[in-house]
N, C-alpha and C positions, 0 to 999 in steps of 0.2 A: 770623519768617521765613514761617511758614504764613499768618499774617494778611496780610502784605504780598502774598504770592502770590495769596491769595483776593481781595484788593482789586484787584490788577492784572487778574485774570480778570474780575471784575465790571465793571471800567472798559472793557475791550476786547472782552468776549464778544459783545455785540450787534452792533457794527459788523463784527467779523471773521466772525461767523455769517452776517450778511446778505451779505457779500462771498463767503463760501464757497457759499452757496445759489445765488447768481446767476452766479458766474463759475467755481465749482469744476468743474462738468461740462465746460466749454469747455477749461479748463486741463488737466484729465485727458485729454480727447480729443486735445489737441495733443501731450501727452507720449506717449500711446500711438501716435500717428501717427509721431512721431519715432523711437520705439523700433522700430516695424515697418519704417520706412525704413532705419534703420541695420542691422537684421537682414537686410533684403533685399539691401543692398549687400555685407554680409559673406558671405552664402551665395548670391550670385547665380549661381554655377555649377550649383547643384542644381536640381531640378525645382520649378516654381512651384506652391505649394499652392493649393487652391481658395480663392476669396475668402470673407470673413466674411459670412454672411447678415445682412441688415438687421433691426433690431428692429421688432417689430410695435407698433402704436399702444397696445394695452393695457399693454404693458410700460413704454413711455414714460410713460403716464398714472400707473401705479403708482409709478414713480420720482419723478414730480413731486409726487404726493400725499404720499409719505413725506418729501420735502424740505420741504413746507409744514408737516407735522406737527413736524419737527425745529425749524423756525423758530418755531412756536407754543410749543414747550417752552422755547425760548430767550427769547422775549418774556414768557412767563407761567410762571415756575418755580413749583413747589409751595409752598404756604403754610408758613411757619415763623414762629412768633410772635416769636422772638428776632431773626431777621434782618429781619422786617417792621418792627419797632420799633427796630432798631439797639440791642438790649439785649445785655449780657453774660450768659453763662450763670450767672454768680455775682451777678446783680442781686438786689435785695431783693424780698421777697414783695409788698410794696406796689406797687413799680414793675411787677412782672409781673402783679399783679392788675389794676392800672389798664389795662394793655395788653390783657389778655384780655377784660375786661368791655367796654372800648370797642369791640373787634371784634365782640362779641356784641350791641351796641346797648344796653348797660346803663350806667347812670351809674357811673363809676369810684369815686365816693364811697359807693357802696352798702356798708353794713357786712357783715361776714362773718356769714352766717346760722347759727343753731344746727343747723338741719336743711337738708340740701342740697335736699330736695324742696320746701321753701318759698321757695327762691331764685328771683328773676326769670329766671335762666338756669341750670338745673341742669347742663347740659353744661359750661358755663364753670366752674362751681364744681368739678365732677368733674375737669376738666383741671387746675385750680389745685391740687387736693388731690394729684393724681398728680405734679405738678412741684414738690413741696415739698422733695425731697431732691436733693443733687448727682448721685447715681447715676441717679435718674429723669430728670434734665435731660440727662445724657449719653446715656441710651437714647433720649430724644426727638430729640436731634441725630443719633443714629445711624440710627434707624428711621422717623422722620418723624412729621408731625402726624396723618396718617390713622390710623396704628396706635394712637395714644393716644386718639383720639376715637371710633373705631369698635369697639374691642375692650373688651367689658365684663368679661371674665374674666382679662385680663392683669394680672400682678402683678410680674414681674421682667423682666430683659432678654431671657431666652429666650422668654418668652411674647410679647413685642413682636416678636421676630424671626420667630416663627411667624405672627403676625398680619400682618406686613408682606410675607411671602413671596409671596402671590398677586399683589400689586401690583408686586413687584420682578420676578417671573418672567414676568408676562403679556406685556410687550413682547418678550422673547426668544422665547417660544412663538409670538407673532404673526409674528416675523421668520422662524422656521422654516417656518411655514405659507406665508408669502410666497415663500420660496425654493422650496417645493414647487409653488406655483402657477406660478412662473416656469419650471418645467420642462415646462409644457404648451405644445403647439405653437400653439394658437390664442391664447395670451397673449403669448408671446415671439417666435414666428415660426418660420421654417424651421430656425433653428439651436438650437431649444430642447433637442433631444436631445443635441446636441454639448456645449452649455453645462452641461447636467445631468451628463453623464458627466465633464466636466473639473472643474467647480467646485462641484457640489452638496455633496459630502462636505467640501470645504475650507470652504465657507460654514457648514455645520452645526457643524463643530468650532470655527470662529471664534465662532459665537454661544454655544456652550457655554463657551468660554474667557472671553468677555466677562462672562457671568453669574458664573463663578467669580471673576473679578477684582473685580467689583462687591461680591460678598459678602466677599471678602478685605479690600477697602478699608473696608467698613462695620465689620468686626470688629476690624481692627487700627489704625484711625485713632484717635489719642488725643483724646478729646473731653471729658476730665474737667475740670470747672471748677477754678480760675477761668480765664477767658479775657477778653481785651480785646474780642473779638467772638465771636459764635457761629460755630463751625465747622459750618455746616449741610451735612452730607454729602449729605442727601437732595436739596437744591437743586443741589449740584455734580454729583452723579451723574445727576440727572434732566435736566440740560443736556447732559452728555457722552454719555449713553447713546444718545439718538436719532441723534446725529451719527455715533457709532461704527457703529450698525446701518445707517444710510444709506450709510456707506462700504462695508459688506459688500455691500449691494444694488447700489451703483454699480459695484463691482469685478466682481460677478457678471455684470452686463449689459454693461459697457464693455470688459472684457478680451477679447483676441482669441478669437472663437468659431468659428474655421475648423478644418477637418479637416487633419491631417497627411497626407503622401503615403501612409503606411502605412494610416491609417484610410480614406482614399479608396479604396485598393486593396481593403481588406477589404469595404467597402460595395459596390463594383462586383462583387466575387466572389460575395457573398451574393445580390445582385440577379440575377446570372446563374444561380446555382443555383436560386433561387426561380422564375425563368422556366422553367428546364428541368423543374422539378417540376410546374409548372402544365401545361406541354406534355404531360408524361407522363400526368397525370390526364385531360387532354382526349383523349389517344389511347386510354386505358383506357375512357373513356365511349363513344367512337366504336366501339371493338371490342364493347363490351357491347350497344350499339344494333344493330350488325350481327348479333350473335349472336341477339338476340331477334326479329329480323325475317326471316321465311323468304325474302322476295324479295331483301332486301339481302344475306342470307347466301349465297344462290345466285349473285347477281351477283359478290360478292366472291370466292367459290370459283372461278368461271369466270375472273375476271380474274387471280387468283393462278396458276391452272393455265396460262393463256396466257402469263403472265410467266415461269413456270418453263420452259415449252417454248421460249420465245424465248431464255432464258439458256442452255439446253442446246444450242440450235442455234448460238448465238454462240460457245460454248466449242469447238464442233467446226469452226467456220469458220476456216480457216488464216489468212485476212487479219486477222480480229479477234485471234486469238492472237498473231500476229506484231506487231501494233500494241501490244497490251498488254505483250508482252515488251520491246519497244523503249522503252515508257514506264516500265518498271521496276515495273509493278503486280504481276506474278507471274511465276513461272518454271515453265513446264510444268504437270505434274499437281499440283504443290505449291502452286498459287495459293490454294486455299481456306485451307490451314493458315497460309500466310504472311500472308494478309489478316487472319485472326483474331489472329495473333500481333502484327501491326502495330497493330491496333485496341486490343489489350490493353496493349501498351506505351505507346500514346498516352494511354489512360485513366489508367494508373499514373503517368506523368510529370505529367499535369495534376493529379491528386489530390495528389501530393507538393508541387506548387506551392501548392495551397490550404492544405495543412497548414502549410507554412512561413509563409505569409501570416498564418494564424491565430495562430501563435506570436509 
């Protein structure tokens, strides 16, 4: 069953991968538009949320480059001597020796040397010596060709797992770095912060989950000989991994990145508070400048004194008092206290609105 499934994947992987590379983004965008349209019809009575900011060119370029990398992994999977020569893991030593030596550019009829150092290809002889047992061939199928050829100290399956770890985890670390880069405004555009707040944690945990799934597959997949064909886990995972990571990046960039009504209200409130704080700072700077300048201080004092005299005169003017009472601004001598109480009540009510918005 597994061999048939692997044969089916090998038969259709390249055409399906090419179709996914060229038409996948359009199909996903069409699905997202239909979902947004249905959501808009369903919740048409509510307030319209702000539109999704467009993606910047650097983000689109990174997405295209990652798609090309996934396509290259599909067209050129990692080397596996058994899959490359259509050999079973239970093949004879002579058949395996002929395959390995031919790939190394050595005559397959070359006899086995007494000393590996005197061989025309010591690396090929070392690989053949390591692949002498069924357990070693199972480790080769599980952890890949690079671990067997680059690790000089490896002796058992655990050693090969440690040697293969950097190559296995490097794509996932690169994906996490890419997600972090996509959180920058000059890479993704105006919606970078919104997307980071919504999807960065989800993308990070998705990458961690994929890494765990890959290790689980490598550890639990039964690759013990004999087999009709080699279960080259490394080749299968190396094809599936870049497309899974590409799906995470595409979802991060193509899912709706607009603010909800609550987030827009929070942003507007924070912007208003920042503007008020800046105005207060400018007022403080102006007061400091006036206090340090004798001429400006004298002018400000005279102007304030004139304003106070005008206010006192207006308070004693019957026509002004009558007009203020008619407008409901104050009542008689209690106008100052009522004005302060009104201002205090307004500030309290507005602050409660801010607190409710933040919650």
